[in-house]
C-alpha positions as CSV (number, residue, x, y, z in Angstrom):
1,M,0.0,0.0,0.0
2,K,2.9,2.4,0.9
3,R,4.5,1.7,-2.5
4,K,1.2,2.5,-4.3
5,L,0.9,5.8,-2.4
6,L,4.5,6.7,-3.3
7,N,3.9,6.0,-6.9
8,I,0.8,8.2,-6.9
9,S,2.7,11.0,-5.2
10,F,5.5,10.7,-7.7
11,I,3.1,11.0,-10.6
12,L,1.4,14.0,-9.1
13,G,4.7,15.7,-8.7
14,L,5.7,15.1,-12.3
15,L,2.4,16.5,-13.5
16,L,2.9,19.6,-11.3
17,V,6.3,20.2,-12.8
18,F,5.0,19.6,-16.3
19,F,2.2,22.1,-16.0
20,S,4.4,24.6,-14.2
21,C,6.9,24.5,-17.1
22,E,4.1,24.8,-19.6
23,K,2.8,27.9,-17.8
24,D,6.3,29.4,-17.8
25,E,6.5,28.8,-21.6
26,D,3.1,30.6,-22.1
27,R,4.2,33.6,-20.1
28,V,4.6,36.8,-22.3
29,V,7.2,39.5,-21.7
30,L,6.8,43.1,-22.9
31,P,9.6,44.5,-25.0
32,A,11.9,46.8,-23.2
33,D,11.1,49.6,-25.6
34,I,7.7,49.9,-27.3
35,E,7.8,51.9,-30.5
36,P,5.1,54.7,-30.4
37,N,2.6,54.7,-33.2
38,T,2.3,57.4,-35.8
39,F,-0.7,59.7,-35.8
40,T,-1.6,60.9,-39.4
41,S,-1.8,64.6,-39.9
42,L,-5.3,66.2,-40.0
43,T,-6.5,67.4,-43.4
44,A,-5.8,71.1,-42.7
45,D,-3.9,73.3,-40.2
46,A,-7.0,75.4,-39.4
47,F,-10.8,74.7,-39.3
48,V,-13.8,77.0,-38.8
49,L,-16.7,74.9,-37.6
50,N,-20.2,75.6,-38.9
51,M,-23.5,74.6,-37.3
52,D,-24.9,73.9,-40.8
53,D,-22.3,71.0,-41.0
54,A,-23.1,69.6,-37.6
55,A,-24.1,66.1,-39.0
56,D,-21.0,65.9,-41.3
57,V,-17.8,64.1,-40.3
58,F,-15.2,66.5,-39.0
59,Q,-12.3,64.2,-39.5
60,S,-11.5,60.5,-40.2
61,F,-8.5,60.1,-38.0
62,S,-6.0,57.3,-38.6
63,W,-2.8,56.0,-37.0
64,T,-0.4,53.0,-37.1
65,N,-0.4,49.9,-35.0
66,V,1.4,49.6,-31.6
67,D,3.5,46.4,-31.6
68,Y,3.6,44.8,-28.1
69,G,5.2,41.6,-29.4
70,F,2.0,39.6,-28.9
71,D,-1.7,39.7,-29.7
72,V,-3.7,41.8,-27.3
73,V,-6.8,44.0,-27.3
74,K,-5.8,47.6,-27.8
75,T,-7.8,50.6,-26.9
76,Y,-7.1,53.8,-28.8
77,K,-8.2,57.3,-27.7
78,I,-7.9,60.5,-29.6
79,Q,-7.2,63.2,-27.0
80,I,-7.0,67.0,-27.3
81,D,-5.9,69.8,-25.1
82,S,-5.0,73.5,-25.4
83,A,-1.7,73.8,-27.3
84,G,1.4,73.9,-25.1
85,K,-0.3,72.4,-22.0
86,N,1.4,69.1,-22.5
87,F,-2.0,67.4,-22.1
88,A,-2.2,68.4,-18.5
89,N,-6.0,68.3,-18.7
90,P,-6.8,66.2,-21.8
91,F,-10.3,65.6,-23.2
92,D,-11.1,62.3,-24.9
93,L,-12.5,63.0,-28.4
94,L,-13.3,59.4,-29.2
95,T,-12.4,55.8,-28.1
96,V,-12.1,52.7,-30.3
97,S,-10.7,49.2,-29.9
98,N,-8.5,47.1,-32.2
99,V,-9.0,49.4,-35.2
100,L,-6.7,52.1,-36.6
101,T,-9.3,54.7,-37.6
102,G,-12.0,56.7,-36.0
103,S,-14.2,59.7,-36.8
104,I,-16.3,62.3,-35.1
105,T,-19.0,64.7,-36.4
106,V,-18.7,68.4,-36.5
107,G,-21.5,68.8,-34.0
108,D,-20.1,66.3,-31.5
109,F,-16.6,67.8,-31.8
110,N,-18.0,71.3,-31.3
111,K,-19.8,70.2,-28.1
112,V,-16.5,68.9,-26.7
113,L,-14.9,72.2,-27.4
114,L,-17.7,74.1,-25.7
115,D,-17.5,71.7,-22.7
116,M,-13.8,72.5,-22.5
117,G,-14.9,76.1,-21.9
118,L,-13.6,77.5,-25.2
119,D,-15.2,80.7,-26.5
120,P,-17.4,80.2,-29.7
121,E,-16.4,82.2,-32.8
122,S,-12.8,82.6,-31.4
123,P,-9.9,80.6,-32.9
124,V,-7.8,78.5,-30.5
125,D,-4.8,76.2,-31.0
126,L,-5.3,72.6,-29.9
127,D,-2.9,69.7,-29.6
128,F,-4.1,66.3,-30.9
129,R,-2.6,62.9,-30.1
130,V,-3.4,59.1,-29.9
131,I,-3.1,57.3,-26.7
132,T,-2.9,53.4,-26.7
133,L,-3.9,51.3,-23.7
134,I,-4.0,47.6,-23.1
135,N,-4.6,47.3,-19.3
136,N,-4.1,49.2,-16.0
137,E,-0.7,47.5,-15.4
138,V,0.9,48.7,-18.6
139,D,1.9,52.3,-19.2
140,P,0.0,54.0,-22.0
141,V,1.8,54.6,-25.3
142,Y,1.5,58.2,-26.8
143,S,1.8,59.0,-30.5
144,N,3.2,62.1,-32.0
145,V,1.3,65.4,-31.6
146,H,-0.4,67.6,-34.2
147,T,-1.3,71.3,-33.4
148,V,-4.3,72.7,-35.3
149,T,-6.3,75.9,-35.0
150,I,-10.0,75.4,-34.4
151,T,-12.8,77.9,-34.3
152,P,-16.0,76.5,-32.6
153,Y,-19.5,77.8,-33.3
154,A,-22.0,79.1,-30.8
155,T,-25.1,76.9,-30.0
156,V,-26.8,79.5,-27.8
157,F,-27.6,82.9,-29.2
158,P,-28.8,86.1,-27.5
159,P,-32.3,87.4,-28.4
160,I,-33.2,90.4,-30.4
161,Y,-36.1,92.8,-29.5
162,M,-39.1,94.5,-31.0
163,C,-40.2,97.9,-29.8
164,G,-42.8,100.3,-31.1
165,S,-46.4,101.4,-31.1
166,A,-47.3,98.3,-33.1
167,T,-46.1,95.9,-30.4
168,G,-47.2,97.7,-27.2
169,G,-45.5,101.2,-27.3
170,W,-42.2,103.0,-27.7
171,D,-41.4,102.0,-24.2
172,W,-38.7,99.5,-23.0
173,T,-41.0,98.1,-20.4
174,K,-43.3,97.0,-23.2
175,D,-40.7,95.5,-25.6
176,V,-41.0,92.1,-27.1
177,E,-38.1,89.6,-26.8
178,I,-37.5,87.4,-29.9
179,R,-35.4,84.3,-29.1
180,S,-33.1,82.6,-31.6
181,F,-33.6,79.1,-32.9
182,A,-30.5,79.1,-35.1
183,P,-27.7,81.4,-36.0
184,S,-29.2,84.8,-37.0
185,K,-32.7,83.4,-37.0
186,Y,-35.4,84.4,-34.6
187,Y,-39.1,83.5,-33.9
188,T,-41.9,84.6,-31.7
189,I,-45.6,85.2,-31.5
190,A,-46.8,88.6,-30.6
191,Y,-49.9,90.9,-30.7
192,F,-49.6,93.5,-33.5
193,L,-51.7,96.7,-34.0
194,N,-52.7,97.6,-37.5
195,N,-51.2,100.8,-39.0
196,E,-48.7,101.2,-36.1
197,T,-44.9,101.0,-36.3
198,F,-41.9,99.2,-34.8
199,R,-38.4,98.1,-35.5
200,F,-35.9,95.4,-34.3
201,F,-33.1,96.0,-31.9
202,K,-30.0,94.0,-31.1
203,Q,-30.2,95.1,-27.4
204,R,-32.9,96.2,-25.0
205,G,-32.4,99.9,-25.3
206,W,-32.1,102.8,-27.8
207,D,-28.3,102.9,-27.8
208,G,-26.7,100.4,-30.0
209,T,-27.8,98.5,-33.1
210,S,-31.3,98.5,-34.6
211,Y,-32.7,97.0,-37.8
212,N,-35.2,99.0,-39.6
213,Y,-37.1,98.4,-42.9
214,L,-34.2,99.5,-45.0
215,Y,-31.8,97.0,-43.4
216,F,-33.7,94.2,-45.1
217,D,-33.5,95.9,-48.5
218,G,-32.5,93.2,-51.1
219,G,-33.9,90.4,-49.0
220,F,-37.6,89.5,-48.4
221,V,-40.0,91.4,-46.2
222,T,-43.6,90.2,-45.9
223,D,-46.2,92.1,-47.8
224,S,-48.0,92.5,-44.5
225,M,-45.6,95.4,-43.7
226,E,-44.2,98.4,-45.4
227,N,-41.7,101.1,-44.9
228,A,-43.2,103.7,-42.6
229,N,-41.0,106.4,-44.3
230,D,-40.7,108.1,-40.9
231,D,-37.4,109.4,-39.6
232,D,-36.2,105.9,-38.6
233,K,-37.6,104.1,-41.6
234,N,-39.5,101.8,-39.2
235,F,-41.9,98.9,-40.2
236,R,-45.6,99.7,-40.5
237,V,-48.0,96.9,-40.0
238,L,-50.6,96.6,-42.8
239,S,-52.4,93.4,-41.5
240,P,-55.4,93.6,-39.2
241,T,-54.8,93.8,-35.5
242,G,-54.2,90.4,-34.0
243,Y,-51.8,87.6,-33.1
244,Y,-49.0,86.9,-35.6
245,A,-46.0,84.6,-35.7
246,I,-43.0,86.5,-36.9
247,T,-39.7,85.0,-38.2
248,V,-36.6,87.1,-38.7
249,D,-33.4,86.1,-40.5
250,L,-30.8,88.8,-40.1
251,K,-28.2,87.1,-42.2
252,N,-30.4,86.5,-45.3
253,K,-32.5,89.7,-44.5
254,V,-35.9,88.0,-44.4
255,V,-39.0,88.9,-42.4
256,D,-42.0,86.6,-42.5
257,F,-45.3,87.2,-40.9
258,D,-48.2,84.7,-40.4
259,A,-51.6,85.2,-38.6
260,V,-52.2,82.7,-35.8
261,D,-55.0,82.0,-33.3
262,E,-54.7,83.5,-29.9
263,P,-52.3,81.2,-27.9
264,D,-54.2,79.2,-25.2
265,M,-53.2,77.5,-22.0
266,Y,-55.5,75.8,-19.4
267,M,-55.3,74.3,-16.0
268,T,-57.6,71.7,-14.6
269,G,-57.5,69.4,-11.6
270,A,-58.8,69.0,-8.0
271,A,-56.3,71.7,-6.9
272,V,-58.2,74.3,-8.9
273,G,-61.7,73.0,-8.4
274,G,-62.1,69.6,-10.1
275,W,-61.0,67.3,-12.9
276,D,-63.5,68.3,-15.6
277,W,-63.9,70.6,-18.6
278,S,-67.4,72.0,-17.8
279,T,-66.7,74.7,-15.1
280,N,-63.7,73.4,-13.1
281,Y,-60.9,74.6,-15.2
282,V,-58.9,77.9,-15.5
283,K,-58.1,79.5,-18.8
284,M,-54.8,81.3,-18.4
285,T,-53.9,84.8,-19.8
286,W,-51.3,85.0,-22.6
287,K,-48.7,87.5,-21.5
288,K,-46.1,86.9,-24.3
289,H,-44.8,84.1,-26.4
290,K,-45.1,80.9,-24.3
291,V,-45.7,82.8,-21.1
292,Y,-49.1,82.6,-19.3
293,E,-50.5,83.6,-16.0
294,A,-53.7,83.3,-14.0
295,E,-55.2,84.2,-10.6
296,T,-57.2,81.4,-9.0
297,E,-57.7,79.5,-5.8
298,F,-55.4,76.6,-5.1
299,I,-56.5,73.9,-2.7
300,N,-54.0,72.3,-0.3
301,G,-53.1,68.7,-1.0
302,E,-54.7,68.5,-4.4
303,A,-53.3,68.1,-7.9
304,F,-53.6,69.6,-11.4
305,R,-51.7,70.0,-14.6
306,F,-51.5,72.3,-17.7
307,F,-53.2,71.7,-21.0
308,D,-52.8,73.2,-24.5
309,Q,-56.6,72.8,-25.1
310,A,-59.8,72.6,-23.0
311,D,-59.7,68.9,-23.4
312,W,-57.7,65.9,-22.2
313,N,-55.9,65.4,-25.5
314,P,-53.7,65.9,-27.2
315,T,-51.2,67.9,-25.2
316,S,-50.6,68.4,-21.5
317,Y,-47.7,69.3,-19.3
318,N,-47.0,67.6,-15.9
319,Y,-44.5,68.2,-13.2
320,P,-41.6,66.2,-14.8
321,Y,-42.0,68.4,-18.0
322,F,-40.0,71.1,-16.2
323,P,-36.9,69.3,-14.9
324,A,-34.4,71.7,-16.5
325,G,-36.1,74.7,-15.1
326,S,-37.5,75.8,-11.8
327,V,-40.8,75.0,-10.1
328,D,-42.1,77.0,-7.1
329,E,-41.6,75.2,-3.8
330,L,-45.3,75.1,-3.1
331,F,-45.6,72.5,-5.8
332,E,-44.3,69.0,-5.8
333,N,-44.6,65.9,-7.9
334,A,-47.9,64.3,-7.0
335,E,-46.4,60.9,-7.9
336,D,-49.8,59.8,-9.3
337,G,-50.4,58.1,-12.6
338,D,-49.9,61.3,-14.6
339,K,-47.2,62.9,-12.4
340,N,-49.3,65.9,-11.8
341,F,-48.5,69.0,-9.8
342,K,-49.5,68.7,-6.2
343,F,-50.1,72.0,-4.3
344,V,-48.6,71.9,-0.8
345,G,-49.2,75.5,0.3
346,E,-52.1,76.9,2.3
347,T,-55.4,77.0,0.5
348,G,-55.9,80.5,-1.0
349,I,-55.8,82.8,-4.0
350,Y,-52.5,82.8,-5.9
351,K,-51.1,84.2,-9.2
352,I,-49.4,81.5,-11.1
353,T,-47.0,82.2,-14.0
354,V,-45.8,79.4,-16.3
355,N,-43.0,80.1,-18.8
356,F,-42.5,77.4,-21.4
357,L,-39.3,79.0,-22.8
358,D,-37.4,79.0,-19.5
359,L,-39.4,76.0,-18.1
360,T,-40.4,77.8,-14.9
361,V,-43.5,77.8,-12.8
362,T,-43.8,80.6,-10.2
363,L,-46.5,81.3,-7.6
364,E,-47.4,84.5,-5.7
365,E,-50.0,84.8,-3.1
366,V,-52.7,87.4,-3.8
367,S,-53.3,89.4,-0.6
368,G,-56.8,90.6,0.2
369,K,-58.6,88.0,-1.8
């Protein structure tokens, strides 16, 4: 029996030596010096990005392989940083695995530049490189660096303004803000008075830049307006008094003008009397484009929501619709099936203002009512 046990122990020992040797033979060793890869030059030394090209490919980057002496999954990253910073705070432009090319669209690249805090419309020198990684135990390999001048574009644009007797009065407490939806393009809905005048302004105030009827000479101005031929060559409204959607393109010198119905907004719910469209609803007052207000009684602990129409369908706006904005602290998410607004203040008369441009809902108690 002892002899048999010795033979088994001997065999196990041989197997252990065999597999240990086999493991040693499979072990890989990194070369002492790994040759950095070559990052191909970009197609130009300077680029001016344009919003119209946002969906187009900015660059198809390419680089050579990094040879580690054995097969391994390689992760490649294109990194950028301000020129001369030695990539102290690099931004990853894109990441790929086991391929030697990669691309990014103009829009995605522009977003990275703005996230870096770079100023739109201002050229800046950037360093580009490729970094190669295989795992956390092995130092990255860095390619050569290319320095390129890039000019990002703005994605947020300041508004322009209308002021004049046609839109409320020649008074800067009654001006109309027109927000931008694209570079040099603006849109709003406003109430215009027939046979009255106005013009556009770059800023809220008389001092600075304004755009009168003659500014759009050579472009297109709706036939609903004419040159007032006054001292400032303002616009005169020829259409009947009412609500109009106005579109302004300062670059192409276009003013378009279309009649629209009075903009509506409603509230209904137990918080304002009941969930029905007979009498228990509140029609809000249009104040300006996408801004409405109303005075009504709010009931503690009850819920409501906003509606585009005096009906359940098609469009309503609940509490989560306003996540990026600000909702008054007297409202909270009702956490019911429709995620309505729940009023948590004391029952009473309040003035509510909802702004669908800034996504805000504010509340002010009305004293003496």
